[in-house]
N, C-alpha and C positions, 0 to 999 in steps of 0.2 A: 390349497383349497380344492375340494372335490367339485365335480361337475354339478352335483345336486346343490351344493352350497352356493356356487356361482349363480345357478339358475334362481335360487331363492333370493339372493342379493339383488339380482337384476329385477326380479318381480317386485321386491320391496321398493326399489328405486322408481320403477314404473308407476307403482301405486302412489308414491309420494309426489311424483311429477303430476300424475293425474289429479290428485287432491289440490295441488297448487293451481293447476289450470282451471279446475272447477271453482276454486275460491276467487280467482281473478275474474272469471266470467260473471260470478255472482256480484262481486264488487262493481264491476263495470255496468252490468245490467241494471241493478237496482239504483245505482247512482245516476245513470243516464235517465231513468224514469223520474227520479227526484228533480234533477236539474232541468230536464227537458220538458217535463209535464207539470209537476207541482209548482216549479218556479218559472214557468214558461215566459210570462211577461218580462221578467227581469233578465233571464238568459238571452232573450232576443233583443233586449234593449228597448222594448216598447214602453216600459214603465220603470220607475225608480221606487224601491221599497219605502213605505212610510209617507209622511206629509212634508210640507215645506218648513216645519218647525224642528222637531226632534232629530229627524234624519239629517237635515242640513247642518244642525249643530254638531252631530257626530262627524260629518264630513269636514267641518272646519277644524275640529280637534285632530283628525287624521292628517289633514294637510299641514297643520302646525307640527305634528310629530315628524312628518316627512322632512320639513325644512330644518327642524331641530337635529334630526339624525344626520342629514347631509352636512350641516354646519359642524357637528361633532367629528364626523369622519374626515373633514377637511381642516381640523385643528382650530376651528373658530369657536368662540364662546356660545354655549347653548344650554338652555334650561327648560326641559319639557314641563316641569311642574309649574312654570310661570307662563301659562297661555296668555296671549296678548289681548284678552278680553277683560271687561270690567276695570280697565286701567283707571287709577293707580293701585287698586287692591292687589295684594300678592297671592301667589299659590292657588290661583283659581282653576287650574287644570283639575284638581282633586275635588271640585264642586260636584263632579259627575263620576262616571265610571273610570276604569283604569287605563286601558289601551296600550299598556306596556307590552302585553303579550300577543297582540294581533296587529298593531300598527305597522310592524315590519312587512306584512303582506301588502298593505296599501303602499308603503314606501317603495317596495320592489316594483310594483306596477307603475308607479310614477317614474321611477328611475329608468324603466324600460321605454319611456316615452309616451305613456298614456296620459290623457288629460284628467282633470280632477273627477269628472263624472264617470268616465270609463274606468278609472282606477277604483272608484268607490263601488261600482258594480262588480268588478273582479274581486275586490275584498269581500263583499257580501256573499257572493257565490262560493268563494274559496272557503269561507267559514263552514258552509254546509258540507262541502266535499271533504274537508279535513276532519270534520266531526264524524261523518259517516265512516270514513276509512279507519279512524282510530277506534271507533266503537265496534266495527266489524272485527278487527283484530282482537280487541278486548274480549268479545264474546267467544271467539274461537279459543282464546286462552282459558276461558272459563269452562271449556269443554263442549260448547254447542257445535253441532254439525253445520255444514255450509248453508243450507237453506234456512235453518233456524237463526243462524247468526246474521244472515243477510236481511231477513224480515225484521228481526229485532233491531238491528242497526237502522233500518229504514224508519221504523216506528219512532225511535229515539231522535232521529235527525229531522224528520219532517212531520211531527205530530200536529194536531189541531191547535194545541196551546201555543205552538211556535208561530203558526199563521196569525194568531191574535196579537203577536208581539212584533210584527213586521215594522211597526213604527219605532221600536226600540232595537235597532239593528245591532247594538253593542252586545245583545244577548245571544247572538248567533254562534259565537265561538265557544262551544261546549266540549271541545275535543279531549280535554284532560279528565273528564268525569269518569268515563269507562276505564282508562288505565289506572286511575287512583283506586277504584273499587277492586280491580284485579290485583293490584299490588297489596292492598289490605287483605284480600282473600289469601294470597300466598303467605303473607306474614302470619295470619292467624292459623291457617291449616297446615302449612309446611314449616312454620317457625323459621322463616327466612328473614334475617336482619337486613340484607340488601333490599328485599321487597318492602320492608317497613320504611327504610330511607327513601326508596323510590316513591312511596305513597306521599311522603312529606314533599318531595320535589314536584310531584304532579299537582298537589294541592296548591303549591306556590305558583306553578305555571297557570293554573286556572284562575287564581287570584289576580295574576298579572294580566289576564285577558278580560276578566270581569270581577269586580269586587263582590257584586251581588251573588253571582254563581259560585265564586270561590267560598264564600261564607256558607251558602246553602249546601255546597259539597261537604263541608265539615259536618253539618247536620246529618247528611246522608251516610257518611262514613261511621259516625257514632251509632246511628240506627242499624247499620249493617253489622257492626261489631256486636251489638246487643243481640241481633237476630241470629248470628252464627253461634254465639254462646248459648242462646236459648234453644235453638233447633239442633245444633250439631256439637253439643258440648263433649260428647264421648269421643269425637274424632279429633279434638284439638291436641290432646296428649301433651299439655304444657309442662307436666311434671318431669319429663325426660330432658337430658342435656341438649342444649341448642347446638345443631351442627354448624360450626363456624370455623372457617379457614382464614389464613392470612389474606389471600386475595379478596375474600368476602368482606373482611374487616376494612380493607382499603376502599373497596367499592362503596361500602356503607358510609364510611367517613366522608368520601368525596360527594356522594349524592346528598348526604345530610347537610354538609356545609353549603352546597349549592342551593338547596331548598330553603334553608334558614336565611341565607344571604338574600335570596330573591324575595322572601317574605318581608325581610327588613326593608329592602328597597321599595317595595310596593306599599307595605303597611305603615311604616313610620310616617311618610308624608300625609297619609290619610288621617292618622291619629293627631298629627300636628295641626292639620287644617281643622279637624273636628274640635280640637281644644282652642285654637286661635279664634274661630268664628262661632263656637258654640252651636254646632250644627246637629246635635243630637235631636232626633225627632221626639216630640212629646208622645206619651203612650197612647193618647186619644187618636193621634194621626195614624199610628201603626195599627191599632186595634180595628179601625174601620176598614182597613184593607187586608185583614186576615181572611183566608178562605172560609166561606160558610158551607154548610152541607150542600146547599143548592148550587154553589159555584161549580161543583163537579158535574153539573148538568148543562152548563152554559157553553154554547159554541156558536156565537153569532157569525163567526167567520165561515161556518159550514154552509154549503148549499143543499145539503141533504137532511141535516138534523134541524129540528124546530128551534125557533128563536124564542127563548123563555125569559129574556132579560126584562121585558116589560112586566111579565107576570110576577117575577121575584122582586124586582124593584130595588136591588142592592145599590148602595152608594158606590160611586166610581166603578160602575158595572163593567166598563171596558177592561179593567184590570182583573175581573173575576171570571174571565172566559177560560176555564181550566178543564173542560170536559176532555178526558184523555183519549177518547175514541172507543167505539163499541168493540173493536177487535181486542184492544188491551184489557177492557173490562171483562170480556168473555174469557180471556186467558186467566185473569186473576180469579174469576169466579170458579173456573174449572179446578184450579189447584186448591181453592178454598174448600171444595167439597170432595175432591177425588183423593182420598187418603193413600191409595195404592200408588198413584202417580207421584205423590210427595215422597213416599218411601223410596221409590225408584230414583227419584231426582231430588236429593237433599238440597241442592242449590235452589230449587223452586220454593221450598219451604222458607229458606233464609230470605229470599227476595220478596216473598209475600209478606213476611213479618216486617221487613225493612220498609216496604211501601206503606203498610198500615201504621207503622210507628211514626214515619214522617208526617203522614196525614193527621195522626192523633195529636202530635205536639204542635202543629201549626193551625189547626182548625179553630174557628170561633163559633162555639155552640151556645146560642142564647146569651152571649156576653161572657161566657166562661171559656178560658183557654190556658193551656199549659205554656204557651209561647210567652206568657208574661215573665217567666223565669229566664227564657232564652234572651229576651229583650235586654236584660241587665248585663249580658256578657259583652266584653269589649268588641266594638265594631257593629254589633247587631242593632244597637239603638239608632244607628244612622240609616238603616234599611226601612223604607216606608212600605213598598209594595211587596209584602211577604207572599202574596198569591203567586208571585213568579217562581216560588219554590217548585211548582209543578214541572218546570223545565229540567229540574234535577230528579224529581220523583219519577219521571218517565223512564229513567234508567232501569230500576227493578221491574217496572211494568213491561219494558221492552224485552228484558231477559225472560220473563214469564211467557211472553208470546213466542219467543224463539224456542224455548223448551217445549212448549205445546206443539209447535211445528215439528220438532224433533221426535216427540212422542208419536205423532201421526205418520211420519215418514221414515223414521229409523227403527224405533222400537216395534212398530207395526208395519214394517216395510212390505209385507205380503198382502196387506189389506188395501184393496183398490179404493174402497169407499173412504178410508182414512186419508189416502193421498188426494182424493178429490176434495175432501173437507179442508185439507191443508192448502190446496190451491184456492179454494173459495175464501179462506181466511186471508190469504195473501192479496187476492183481488179486492176484497173488502177494505183491507188496509190501504192499498193504493188509491182506491176510490175515495175513501174518507179524507185522505191527505191532499188529494188533487182537486176535488170538487169544492173549492173554497172561493170566497170573495177576497181578492188580492188587495190588501190595504196599500195603495200606491199613489203616485203622483206622476205628472208629466215631465220627462227630461227636458222638453223644450221650455217649460216654465222655469225649471231650475236654472237653465242656461240664460234665459232672457232676463231674469231678475238680476243675476250677477253681472251680466254684460251692461245692463242699464245703469246699475250703481257705479261700476268702474268707469263708465262713460261720463259720469258727472264728477269724477275725481280728477284734479289736474294731473297731467302726465308727468310733470316734474314736482316731486314732493319735497318739502323741507326736511332737513336733517332731523332724525328722531320724530317723524311725523306721528300725530295722534289723530285718528279718525273719529269723527262724531257725526252720526246719522240721525236726523230727526225722525221721530215716530209719532203716530197719532196720540192724542191725549188719552190718559187712562179713563176707563169707565168709572161711573160713580161707585165709590167705595174702594177705589184703588185697584180694581180688577184688571189684570193683564190679559187682554183678549188676543185673538188671532192676528189682527193687523199689527199690533205692537210686537208680538213675537216674530212676525215676518221681518219687520224692520231690524230687529236685533240680530237675527240670523243672517240677514243680508250683510250687515256690517261685519259680523264675525267671519263670514266667508271671504269678504273683500280684504279684511285685515290679514287673514291667514295666507291668502294668495299673494298679496302685495308685500308681505313681510313688515307690516306696520302694526302699531298698537291701536286699540279703540276703546273709547269710553262705554260703548254699547256692550251688551252681554245677554246671554240666555244660557241657562244650565239647569242642573238639578237643584241648585241652591242659588241664592243671590246675596251679595254683601250687605251688611247692615247700612241702612240709610241710602243705598243706591236706588235710583228710580229711572225708568226710561225717560229720555229727553225729548220734550216737545217744544221747548222754548230755550232761548239763550240763557235765561236764569237757571234752567235745569242743568245746563252744562256746568256753570259755576258752582251750583249746589253739589253736584256729584264730585267735582274736583276737590272742593272744600271738605266734603265728607270723607273722601279717600285720604286726604292729608291728616284729618283728625284721627282716623283709624290708625294710621301708621304711627302718629305721635303717641296715642294712648297705649299702644302696645310696644313702645320702645323700638320701633323698626326704623331703619334709615330714612331720612327725609328725602323726598323726590322733588326736584325743582322743575317746574313746568313753565314755559314762556308762551305768550299768546301766539307767537309766530309758528309754533309747532302744530297748531290745530288746523286740521282740514275739515271744514264744516260742509255738510251736505243737507240741504233742505231747510236751513235756518234763516236764510237771507243775510242781513248784515248784523253782526254781533259786536259788542264792545266788551272784550275780555281783558280785564286787568289794565284798563285805560288804553289799550291798543286795539285799533280797529282791525277786525279779521272778517273778511268777506267770504262767505261760503257760497256754494253753488246752489242756486234756487232749485227746488224740486220741480222737475218738468213733468 
């Protein structure tokens, strides 16, 4: 090799190293802003995301996952699908979200010695970190430059709609959405069979992390395939032979088997539970939570944009907070009107059509919606809060912002005003994401409630103990209010941490005829209803003796002619 060739090779290596260093600095810098500023109360331990209801339920499921995984690794019987809540009803884990694909992070934190609350905080923050890194890498694979990829990944990871969902922490793990879109892009544009199989695997992994986001990801991928065919049909060249080699076929087969196997592991229990309990949502419940045109202006979590919830007056308005941020709308508007920019960046046109397609098929306009057709597809009838689709729709909007940053900093690199505008957009993005009301609660209150309940439970429990915690009576009309929910989540956390079962429960669904227990008669009614359910579905009968019950807050109960004395509520 000549000296000139060696010099050129050294220069190429130096440029590649420089790009990797710049990428690393961008990842670390924007991620530090997100974790250290946007999520400041949670990173510092000053607060816990969400309230004492939904968030503590998620913690109870994660704690049960940890104990189930530990038991399985030590060769002991374990069944994660049978969470120890709502006993004796079976398969209650699948009353809510998945947790198969993110519980490992919590389990690792617990295995390293962290307590439940600290591990929960690590799990929550890790979801943002992993989502940001995966999205940044995905955007680089799509051809975005460093600055554009970093700002786009920041928008997708820390958007205003995510701040509105801090009470639904199971929605944080969105890390497979970007890789799935990249894999589909490679499959469509490069006719890569391994990429197609990888797309199936990434969808399966997202379903394993969240059934909501996994199904919405399927919508996004269909919309993207339609957009690519509509915008870039001439570049697909599907008429030519597919470039396939033996190693590619092997890789395709392995990833396809893994993806389909994981979909079966995650999906089959959900369909079984949906069939067993009849959990399909009636269309009226789904239609009321579809996004409305005005939903895209709602951002109650923001401290800089106006609160329009009272003006619009939507039902379940807390689920309609899907304003994507001014920076993302500005990028979408630019590519909507700037034809030359779309021609230079075909990806921008595809992403714009993708976002508009997802909005069009999910929006409820004066009672009319295309989503009525989607509702009839398997799995979608169980999804109630369709407005959460915004957490997936943010992906094409984030790509558009990243491409706009590239337009200003790469295409027009000699334009100082363009660079200043790109910097202004980046600052606006960070400001929108960080100037928010943090939906949170006190760690001290979380700890105090659990310590108080466990202190009322006898230190020595009977074999196969069944915990029952009294809750306040239901409101007129059978309404389950906050005090009732707190009593249920108290019991779930105690049961998960002590490794016992409980008649109490709180989740996305509830078993038929189950009700919160305020009296001794309610305990017997729930046990009887559970047995009737098992018998009516031909499931194995479960024998329960009065000696198994550990009662808290009921006083003295006579269960099955056997006196069982609970611990009075103090």
